[in-house]
N, C-alpha and C positions, 0 to 999 in steps of 0.2 A: 575213209569215212569222213563226211563233213557234218559237223554238229552246229547247232545254232550257237552263235557267239556268246550271247548273254548267258545261256545255260552253262557253257564251258567256263566262263569267267567266274561264275559262282563257285565252281569247284576249285579255282586257282587262286582266288583272292582271300585275304584275311591273314591274321597273324600266324596261322599254323602252316602256311604254305611251305616255308623253307624246311621245316623239320618233320612234318607228319606224313602227308600223302601227296604225291603228284599223280594226277590222272594222265597216263601215257598209253601209247599203243606200241606193243612189242611185235616185231616181225617174227612169224612162226619159223621161218628159215632165216637165220641171221645173215645180214648183208645182201639179202635178196628182196628188193623193194617190190617185186611183183608177187611175192608170197603174201599169204593172208595176214592181216593185222589182228592182234588180240588185245583188247582193252585190259589194262592192268592198273591197280593201285600201287604205285611204286613208293616204297618207304626208304628215303635216303638215310645214310649214316648219321649218327649224332655228332661224331667228331673223328678226325683221323687219329691213328695211333702214334704217328710221327709227324714232324713238320716237313713233309715232303716238299720238293721243289719241282715245279712243272715248267716245261718249255712249250710255249703256245705260239702257233703260227697262224696268221690271218692272210687272206688275199690282199686286203687293204683295210683302211678305216676311212674311206672316202664318202661313205654314206652311213646313215643312221642305223641301218640294219646291223652291221658288224659292231657298231658302238653298243647296240643293245645286247649282242652276244657277249661283248666285253664286260658290260655291266653285270650280267648274270654270272659270269665266271668270277669276277671280283667279289661279288656278294657270297657266292658259295665257298670260294677259297677262304675268305675271312671266317665264315661260319665253321668250316671244318678245321681251320688252323693250319693251312698249307700256304705255300708261297708260289709265285709264278713270275716269269718274264715273257713279254710279248714281243714278237718280231712280225712286222707286216711287209708283204712283198711290194706294195705300192700299186698293184693292179694285176689283172689276169694275164696280160702278156708277159709278165716277169717270172717265167718258170725258172730260169737260171738263177735268179736272185733267191727264190724260195728254196731251191736246192741247196744253195750255200747256207741259208739260214737253218735248214734242216740238218745239215752236217754239223752245225754248231750245237744243235740239240743233242747230238751224240756224246757230248762232253760228260764227264763224271759228275759235274755239278748238278745235272738234271736227273731226276728219277724217272720221269715219264714225259711223253710228248702228246700234246693235243694239236691235231693238224686240221686246219681249215684250208684245204688245198686249192691251188689255182688251176690244177690239171687233173683229169680223171686218172691217167696212167703215167704221166710224165715223171712222177717221183717214185714209182713202184720199186725199182731196184734198191734205192736208198732206204725206203721204208722197210723192205725185207731185211736189209742189213742191220738197221737200228733195232728192229724188233727182236733180234737175237739177244739183246742185252737189256731192253726195257720196253714197257708197254707203249703202244702207239694207238691213240684214240682218235678216230675220225670225227670231226665236228662239222655239222651243217651240210657242207658240200659233198656231193657223191664222189666216190673214189674206188679204184680197183681194190678189192678186199685182200689182196696178197699182203701178208704181214700185219694186217690190222687186228688189234686185240678186241676193240669194241667200237660202236658207232652210235653217236647221238645225232639223229637226223630224222627228217620226214621224207616220204616219197615225193620227189620233185615232179614226177609225172602228174601226181595228184594236185600239186600246186598249179601247174599249167592247166590241168583239166578244170580246176575250180574257177580260174579266171575265164576259161572258155564257156563254162556253164552259165556265167552271168549273161553272156551273149545269146547262148542257145535258149535260155529261158525267155529272153526279151524278143528274140527273132527265131521262132521255131521254123524248121524246114517247111517250105511252101508259102511262107509269108513274104512280104516285100523284101527284096534283097538289100543288104547294107554292105558298105565297103570298109574294110579294116586295114589299118597300117600296123604292122606287127614288129615289135622291138624286143627280141628274145633276151639279149644280153651279149656278152663276149663270146664270139665263135670259138669253139674248142674247149670251153669250160664244161666240166662234167655235168653240172646242174642244168646248164642251158640245153644240152641235148635232150634231157628228160622233160624239161618244161615244154620244149618244142613238141615232143611226142604227145604229151597229155593235152596241150592246147589244141593242136591240129586235129586230134581225134575227136575232141568235143565240138570244135567249130564245124566239123563235117556234118554234125547233126542239126545245124542251123541253116538259115538263109544267108549267112554272112560269107563274104568272099575276101580272102586275104589278098589285097592288091599290091602290097609291097612288104618286103621283109628287110629290116636293117639291123645288122649285128654291130655291136660296139661295146667297149669297156663301160662299166657302170659308174664312171665319174660323171658328175653333173655337166661339165663343160662339153664332153663328148656327146652326151645325150641331147643337149641343146642343139648342137650342130646337126645331129641326125633328124630331130623333129623339124627343125627349120627347113632342112633340105626336102623332106617329104612334103611339107605344106606348100613349099614353093612349087613343087611339081604337081601336086594333086590336092588343092585346097578343098575339094569336094568329098574327102573321106568322111566317114561317119564316126569312126572310132580310132583312137590311138591306144594301143594296148601293149604293155611291156613292163619293164623293171620299175622299181621305186623311183630312181633318179629320172627316168624318162617321164613318169607321171608328174613328178615335181616340176620338171622343166616345161612340160606341156601346159600346165596351169597358167603360167605367166605368158607363155608364147601365144596361147589362144586368146588371152585377154588383150594383148597388144595388137592382135590381128582382127579383133572384133568377132572372134569365132566361138567365144564362150557360150555354151548351150547348144551350138550348132554341131560341134564335134565333141563327142563324149570320150572320157578317159577311164580306163580300167588298169589297175596295177596288178602284177603277178605276185607281189608280196607287200607286207606292211612296213612302213617306216614312219617317222614322226611327221614328215611332210605329207605323206599319203594320208595319215590319220587326220591332219588338219584339213586336207583337201576334201576328204569325205564329209567331215563335220560341217564344212562350209558349202557343201553342195557342188564342189568343183570336180570331184572325182566320184565315179559311180560306186565302185566297190574294190575290195582287195581281199584275197585270202591272207590269213596270218598263220604262221607256223610257230609263233611264240619264241622268237629268237633268244630272248633272255633266259627262258626256261631251258632251251637247248644248251646255252652256255653253262648253266648250273649243272645240267645232267652230264655234260662232258667232263667237268671237274670231278663230279661224284664217281663217274665210271673209272676215271684215272686212279683215284684213291682206292677204290675197290680192287682194281687190277693189281695195285701194288701190295695190298693187304690180303690178297687171296680170297676175297669175298664176292668176286664178280660172278653173278649168275645170269643177269640180263645183258646180253652182248650187243643187242641192236634194238633201240627204242627211240621214240620221240613223241612230242606233243600231238594231240589230235588237231588236225587242221580245221579251222573255222573261217567263214567268210564274213567280213564286216561290210555293211552298207549303211545307208542313212538311218535305217531302223535299229541298228545294233552298234553303231560306232561309239556311243558313250562308254561302252564296256571295254573298248580296245586300247585304252591307255594304261591298262594295268601293268604292273611291274614284271610280269612274266612274259609280256609281249614287248614292251618298249622301255628303254632306260628313262629315268626322270629327265626332265628338260634341262636341268642344271648339271647333269652328269658329264664329267670330262674323262677321256679315255685313261685307263690305268695300264701302264706299260710294265711296271714292276711293283710287286707287292710282296712284302715279307710276311712270314707266318703270323706275326703279331698284328697284322692289318695296317 
């Protein structure tokens, strides 16, 4: 379900956000993103009963998306009075590194695990083993549900579809054809598979043709190379569509090549650079899944699992699309971390 961004932010902003009600969408069948979504008013805990310690794994901190997840986790952990340590794999190709990090989470020092995975099923045997002794909460990225206690995420198919809908609305089937270069993200990452499905299903309803697809890690340097390669081969594309770092890279590359305004950019998710790009008229639009709120929710779910009060096992924010008409709302702290926020790798319960 896509809501107008401004209306959704009215529900999420204000001093009561952290403690009173979070507007979320619960999956009717937990861990099945294809099941119906049910809108709920989620009331988070007031405080943890103990100073629990959480082991948190990220794919990377190379773009502002995961920085915003980290911000949400840090804020919620401080509010609830729990601590955490963060380990980041350094990128989606690093499955072996994340497996080693997940093994470290099995230590008695940690009470629960929050896992932002680099692979849909590459960690499943280890997750199942760790889940015998402590809760494992999936955060943001899609993952095989074997061993998972709860999941704080949105349907990534819908994120892809939301980006595709920007194009199908501008270029309905039967209108003049347009050419799209598509940059889904790192091949093999669980979320990319579903973004692909949603995007391609929606683009099929338009006059757009995907003329090239380039997979790659979501580091800025890698995305610069991919965008430059595409524009060297086909400078007549109409749209560059893909991840936040791709959109960020494309803004400066199009400017250098004199293609600003001739080639349009759409991102499949929100980041600080994407926010600035939309606000300045350089990027058309991007869906936001409120990564900071997902970070908050994953910590809250972990504490509930530890304290025996977990009833909502799979939920996430309502997806909204930001464009030139709604971008002023998109800098709220349940979407993006503050501009001066630095990543928090370790936080004790006293904050």
